[in-house]
Residue frames as a rotation matrix with the C-alpha (Angstrom) as fourth column:
MET 1
-0.138 -0.984 0.112 -6.33
0.118 -0.129 -0.985 -14.82
0.983 -0.123 0.134 -7.15
SER 2
0.727 0.445 0.522 -7.39
-0.459 -0.251 0.853 -15.42
0.511 -0.860 0.022 -3.59
SER 3
-0.434 -0.845 -0.314 -5.08
-0.130 0.403 -0.906 -16.21
0.892 -0.352 -0.284 -0.71
GLU 4
0.597 0.522 -0.609 -5.74
0.537 0.304 0.787 -17.60
0.596 -0.797 -0.099 2.73
ASN 5
0.800 -0.238 0.551 -4.67
-0.476 -0.811 0.340 -15.37
0.366 -0.534 -0.762 5.65
ASN 6
0.782 -0.492 0.382 -2.36
-0.148 0.449 0.881 -18.05
-0.605 -0.746 0.278 7.11
SER 7
0.405 -0.658 0.635 -0.31
0.883 0.461 -0.087 -18.22
-0.235 0.596 0.768 3.89
LEU 8
0.761 -0.133 0.635 0.31
0.184 -0.894 -0.408 -14.44
0.622 0.428 -0.656 3.73
PRO 9
-0.327 -0.927 -0.184 3.56
0.666 -0.088 -0.741 -12.94
0.671 -0.365 0.646 5.01
PRO 10
-0.225 0.212 -0.951 3.50
0.863 -0.411 -0.295 -10.55
-0.453 -0.887 -0.091 7.99
LYS 11
0.760 0.561 0.330 1.90
0.644 -0.718 -0.263 -7.14
0.089 0.412 -0.907 7.39
ALA 12
-0.297 -0.880 0.370 4.22
0.823 -0.433 -0.368 -4.31
0.484 0.195 0.853 6.45
ASN 13
-0.917 0.111 0.384 1.90
-0.253 -0.905 -0.342 -1.76
0.309 -0.411 0.858 8.06
THR 14
-0.690 0.724 0.008 -1.52
0.334 0.328 -0.884 -1.46
-0.642 -0.608 -0.468 9.70
ILE 15
-0.245 0.679 0.692 -4.85
0.969 0.166 0.181 -1.14
0.008 0.715 -0.699 7.96
ASP 16
0.579 0.489 -0.652 -5.28
0.563 -0.819 -0.113 2.44
-0.589 -0.302 -0.749 9.18
LYS 17
-0.190 -0.732 -0.654 -2.40
-0.216 -0.619 0.755 3.41
-0.958 0.285 -0.041 6.89
LEU 18
-0.331 0.063 0.941 -3.97
0.743 0.632 0.219 1.74
-0.581 0.772 -0.256 3.78
VAL 19
0.088 0.430 0.899 -5.99
0.828 -0.533 0.173 4.74
0.553 0.729 -0.403 2.57
THR 20
-0.152 -0.280 -0.948 -4.67
0.884 -0.468 -0.004 8.10
-0.442 -0.839 0.318 3.89
LYS 21
-0.962 -0.220 0.162 -4.99
0.271 -0.835 0.480 10.76
0.029 0.505 0.863 1.20
PRO 22
-0.543 0.805 -0.241 -8.16
-0.151 -0.375 -0.915 12.83
-0.826 -0.460 0.325 1.70
ALA 23
-0.175 0.511 -0.842 -9.17
-0.978 -0.191 0.088 12.59
-0.116 0.838 0.533 -1.97
ASP 24
-0.695 -0.055 -0.717 -8.77
-0.264 0.947 0.184 8.78
0.669 0.317 -0.672 -1.83
ILE 25
-0.907 0.414 -0.084 -10.81
0.215 0.283 -0.935 8.61
-0.363 -0.865 -0.346 1.40
GLU 26
-0.279 0.827 -0.488 -13.58
-0.634 -0.540 -0.553 10.49
-0.721 0.155 0.675 -0.37
LYS 27
-0.339 0.068 -0.938 -13.40
-0.864 0.372 0.339 8.12
0.372 0.926 -0.067 -3.34
VAL 28
-0.926 0.030 -0.376 -13.73
0.153 0.941 -0.302 5.06
0.345 -0.337 -0.876 -1.07
ILE 29
-0.706 0.695 -0.138 -16.70
0.056 -0.140 -0.989 6.56
-0.706 -0.706 0.060 0.77
LYS 30
-0.082 0.694 -0.715 -18.45
-0.834 -0.441 -0.332 7.41
-0.546 0.569 0.615 -2.56
GLY 31
0.499 0.259 0.827 -17.77
0.068 0.940 -0.336 3.86
-0.864 0.224 0.451 -3.88
GLN 32
0.883 -0.219 -0.414 -15.42
-0.466 -0.320 -0.825 5.20
0.048 0.922 -0.385 -6.61
LYS 33
-0.182 -0.970 -0.159 -12.38
-0.811 0.239 -0.534 3.35
0.557 0.032 -0.830 -5.15
THR 34
0.819 0.548 0.169 -12.60
-0.560 0.701 0.442 -0.29
0.123 -0.457 0.881 -4.15
ALA 35
0.754 -0.639 -0.150 -8.97
0.643 0.765 -0.028 -1.32
0.133 -0.075 0.988 -4.13
THR 36
0.804 -0.593 0.027 -5.58
-0.581 -0.777 0.242 -0.05
-0.122 -0.210 -0.970 -3.00
ARG 37
0.712 -0.668 -0.215 -2.18
0.463 0.678 -0.571 -1.27
0.528 0.307 0.792 -4.19
ARG 38
0.770 -0.546 0.331 0.79
-0.626 -0.544 0.559 -0.91
-0.125 -0.638 -0.760 -1.88
SER 39
0.054 -0.853 -0.519 4.37
-0.687 0.346 -0.640 -2.17
0.725 0.391 -0.567 -1.90
GLY 40
-0.954 -0.300 -0.025 3.59
-0.197 0.685 -0.701 -4.12
0.227 -0.664 -0.713 1.28
ARG 41
-0.257 0.877 -0.405 0.60
0.512 0.479 0.713 -5.89
0.820 -0.024 -0.572 2.87
TYR 42
-0.804 0.013 0.595 -1.51
-0.376 -0.786 -0.491 -3.68
0.461 -0.618 0.637 5.11
ALA 43
-0.099 0.880 0.465 -4.53
-0.982 -0.011 -0.188 -5.81
-0.161 -0.476 0.865 5.84
ASP 44
-0.923 -0.051 0.382 -5.86
-0.053 0.999 0.005 -9.32
-0.382 -0.015 -0.924 6.27
ILE 45
-0.651 0.750 -0.121 -8.94
-0.024 0.138 0.990 -10.65
0.759 0.647 -0.072 4.48
GLY 46
0.145 0.809 -0.570 -11.96
0.748 0.288 0.598 -9.88
0.648 -0.513 -0.563 6.65
GLU 47
-0.562 -0.401 -0.724 -10.28
0.783 -0.539 -0.310 -7.00
-0.266 -0.741 0.617 8.45
ILE 48
0.564 0.817 0.123 -12.32
0.826 -0.553 -0.110 -3.72
-0.022 0.163 -0.986 8.79
LEU 49
-0.711 -0.631 0.311 -11.07
0.662 -0.750 -0.009 -0.37
0.239 0.200 0.950 7.48
VAL 50
0.336 0.798 -0.501 -12.76
0.875 -0.461 -0.147 2.59
-0.348 -0.389 -0.853 9.12
LEU 51
-0.755 -0.471 0.456 -12.84
0.623 -0.733 0.274 5.88
0.205 0.491 0.847 7.22
LYS 52
-0.802 0.466 0.374 -14.79
-0.468 -0.879 0.092 8.87
0.372 -0.101 0.923 8.60
ASP 53
-0.502 0.552 0.665 -16.86
-0.643 0.275 -0.714 6.51
-0.578 -0.787 0.217 10.80
LYS 54
0.589 0.651 -0.480 -17.78
-0.807 0.437 -0.398 4.33
-0.049 0.621 0.782 7.78
LYS 55
0.032 -0.530 0.848 -16.70
-0.416 0.764 0.493 0.69
-0.909 -0.369 -0.196 7.72
PHE 56
0.456 -0.026 -0.889 -15.22
-0.858 0.253 -0.447 -1.22
0.237 0.967 0.094 4.79
ILE 57
0.616 -0.219 0.757 -14.35
-0.260 0.850 0.458 -4.92
-0.744 -0.478 0.467 4.80
VAL 58
-0.322 -0.782 -0.533 -11.27
-0.893 0.064 0.445 -6.28
-0.314 0.620 -0.719 3.07
LYS 59
0.742 0.666 0.079 -12.54
-0.552 0.674 -0.492 -8.96
-0.381 0.321 0.867 0.64
ASN 60
0.863 -0.477 0.169 -9.26
0.493 0.715 -0.496 -10.01
0.116 0.511 0.852 -1.00
VAL 61
0.570 -0.808 -0.150 -5.51
-0.614 -0.540 0.575 -9.50
-0.546 -0.235 -0.804 -0.63
TYR 62
0.714 -0.352 0.605 -3.11
0.543 0.824 -0.162 -10.74
-0.442 0.444 0.780 -3.28
ILE 63
-0.187 -0.888 -0.421 0.09
0.105 -0.444 0.890 -9.88
-0.977 0.122 0.177 -5.22
GLN 64
0.821 0.369 0.436 0.04
0.488 -0.054 -0.871 -8.34
-0.298 0.928 -0.224 -8.72
LYS 65
-0.378 -0.921 0.092 2.87
0.816 -0.285 0.502 -7.13
-0.437 0.265 0.860 -10.98
LEU 66
-0.230 0.300 -0.926 2.49
-0.130 -0.952 -0.276 -3.52
-0.964 0.057 0.258 -12.22
ASP 67
-0.821 -0.082 -0.564 2.49
-0.558 -0.087 0.825 -4.72
-0.117 0.993 0.025 -15.86
GLU 68
-0.770 0.634 -0.071 -0.61
0.609 0.764 0.213 -6.87
0.189 0.121 -0.975 -15.00
VAL 69
-0.497 0.617 -0.610 -2.63
0.252 -0.570 -0.782 -3.81
-0.830 -0.542 0.128 -13.89
THR 70
-0.526 0.404 0.749 -5.51
0.838 0.094 0.538 -3.37
0.146 0.910 -0.388 -16.38
ASP 71
-0.711 0.345 0.613 -7.81
-0.156 -0.927 0.340 -0.40
0.685 0.146 0.713 -17.05
GLU 72
0.405 0.873 -0.273 -10.44
0.068 0.269 0.961 -2.22
0.912 -0.408 0.050 -14.96
ASP 73
0.111 -0.466 -0.878 -7.92
0.970 0.245 -0.008 -2.43
0.218 -0.850 0.479 -12.04
ALA 74
-0.860 -0.453 0.236 -7.23
0.414 -0.889 -0.198 1.30
0.299 -0.073 0.951 -12.44
LYS 75
-0.218 0.882 0.418 -10.92
-0.215 -0.461 0.861 1.97
0.952 0.097 0.290 -12.23
GLN 76
0.532 0.336 -0.778 -11.02
0.619 0.473 0.627 0.05
0.579 -0.814 0.044 -8.87
GLU 77
-0.352 -0.786 -0.509 -8.30
0.935 -0.320 -0.152 2.46
-0.044 -0.529 0.847 -7.78
GLY 78
0.340 0.619 -0.708 -10.49
0.571 -0.734 -0.368 5.43
-0.747 -0.279 -0.603 -8.75
TYR 79
-0.463 -0.557 -0.689 -8.80
-0.337 -0.608 0.719 6.31
-0.820 0.565 0.094 -12.06
HIS 80
0.483 0.674 -0.560 -10.07
-0.735 -0.036 -0.677 6.19
-0.477 0.738 0.477 -15.65
ASN 81
0.897 -0.240 -0.372 -7.23
-0.101 0.708 -0.699 3.96
0.431 0.664 0.611 -17.01
VAL 82
0.618 -0.717 -0.321 -3.82
0.783 0.530 0.324 2.52
-0.062 -0.452 0.890 -16.27
GLU 83
-0.190 -0.752 0.631 -1.92
0.704 -0.553 -0.446 5.54
0.684 0.359 0.634 -17.63
GLU 84
0.293 0.361 0.885 -3.83
-0.318 -0.836 0.446 7.96
0.902 -0.412 -0.131 -15.29
TYR 85
0.996 0.040 -0.082 -3.17
0.056 0.444 0.894 5.62
0.073 -0.895 0.440 -12.35
LYS 86
0.323 -0.946 0.024 0.54
0.935 0.315 -0.166 5.33
0.150 0.076 0.986 -13.30
GLN 87
-0.155 -0.409 0.899 0.97
0.332 -0.879 -0.342 9.09
0.930 0.245 0.272 -13.55
SER 88
0.685 0.478 0.550 -0.71
-0.375 -0.416 0.828 9.57
0.625 -0.774 -0.106 -10.16
ILE 89
0.882 -0.399 -0.250 1.63
0.461 0.628 0.626 7.05
-0.093 -0.668 0.738 -8.49
LEU 90
0.018 -0.962 0.272 4.73
0.935 -0.080 -0.346 8.62
0.355 0.261 0.898 -10.06
SER 91
0.068 0.028 0.997 3.62
-0.003 -1.000 0.029 12.12
0.998 -0.005 -0.068 -8.97
LEU 92
0.914 0.326 0.241 3.34
-0.243 -0.036 0.969 10.89
0.325 -0.945 0.046 -5.39
HIS 93
0.682 -0.720 0.129 6.85
0.377 0.498 0.781 9.37
-0.626 -0.484 0.611 -5.45
PRO 94
0.833 -0.359 -0.422 9.24
-0.543 -0.676 -0.498 11.81
-0.106 0.644 -0.758 -7.14
GLY 95
-0.165 -0.973 -0.161 12.17
-0.982 0.147 0.118 10.06
-0.091 0.178 -0.980 -8.82
MET 96
-0.146 0.191 0.971 10.38
-0.173 0.961 -0.215 6.67
-0.974 -0.199 -0.107 -8.75
LYS 97
-0.704 -0.064 -0.707 10.41
-0.710 0.097 0.698 4.80
0.023 0.993 -0.114 -12.03
TRP 98
0.443 0.888 0.127 7.51
-0.855 0.461 -0.237 2.62
-0.269 -0.004 0.963 -13.09
ALA 99
-0.683 -0.728 0.066 8.92
-0.705 0.680 0.202 -0.90
-0.192 0.092 -0.977 -12.84
PRO 100
-0.023 0.787 -0.616 6.62
-0.869 0.290 0.402 -3.20
0.495 0.545 0.677 -14.82
LYS 101
-0.082 -0.091 -0.992 7.81
0.077 0.992 -0.098 -6.35
0.994 -0.084 -0.075 -12.94
MET 102
-0.846 -0.211 0.490 7.48
-0.412 -0.327 -0.851 -4.76
0.339 -0.921 0.190 -9.50
LYS 103
-0.365 0.736 -0.570 5.09
0.618 0.649 0.443 -6.73
0.696 -0.191 -0.692 -7.33
VAL 104
-0.704 0.268 0.658 2.47
-0.574 -0.761 -0.304 -4.86
0.419 -0.591 0.689 -5.29
TRP 105
-0.846 0.519 -0.121 -0.10
0.475 0.634 -0.610 -5.99
-0.240 -0.573 -0.783 -2.77
VAL 106
-0.589 0.765 0.262 -3.70
-0.215 -0.460 0.861 -5.48
0.779 0.451 0.435 -3.92
HIS 107
-0.892 0.420 -0.164 -6.19
0.249 0.155 -0.956 -4.86
-0.376 -0.894 -0.243 -1.13
GLU 108
-0.642 0.746 0.177 -9.82
0.016 -0.218 0.976 -5.08
0.767 0.629 0.128 -2.40
TYR 109
-0.885 0.345 -0.312 -12.67
0.339 0.019 -0.941 -3.89
-0.318 -0.939 -0.134 -0.12
GLU 110
-0.406 0.834 0.374 -16.33
0.346 -0.238 0.908 -2.97
0.846 0.498 -0.191 -0.02
ALA 111
-0.347 0.379 0.858 -18.66
-0.757 -0.653 -0.018 -1.14
0.554 -0.656 0.513 2.28
ALA 112
-0.934 0.052 -0.353 -19.48
0.240 0.825 -0.512 -3.26
0.265 -0.563 -0.783 5.32
GLU 113
0.053 0.998 -0.030 -23.01
0.468 0.001 0.884 -3.66
0.882 -0.061 -0.467 6.56
ASN 114
-0.547 -0.182 0.817 -23.72
-0.517 -0.695 -0.500 -1.19
0.659 -0.696 0.286 9.40
ASP 115
-0.860 0.187 -0.475 -24.74
0.459 0.690 -0.560 -2.81
0.223 -0.700 -0.679 12.71
């Protein structure tokens, strides 16, 4: 499910807003979180995310419907399964309903080699 940067729509926000919760930052640094889903696109493939002076490179950016999220996807997000991921998202957005057909942008990343 790869996309070329030139075919992607404009970013909705900047990469520094992709991972902001302290618990999520720690999960990324520890290698327990390797993807972030957002309602908009926050990064280009190849862009560098910096968290606590550590660099992570965005490897893939693509659209996924919420009902396509698997337990494996939830593990990339730092959760044990889809239900745990779903409950976390709903707790962050009071009043939000889980809309299975809602499309989200998946940003996959990995630790970058240090110079």
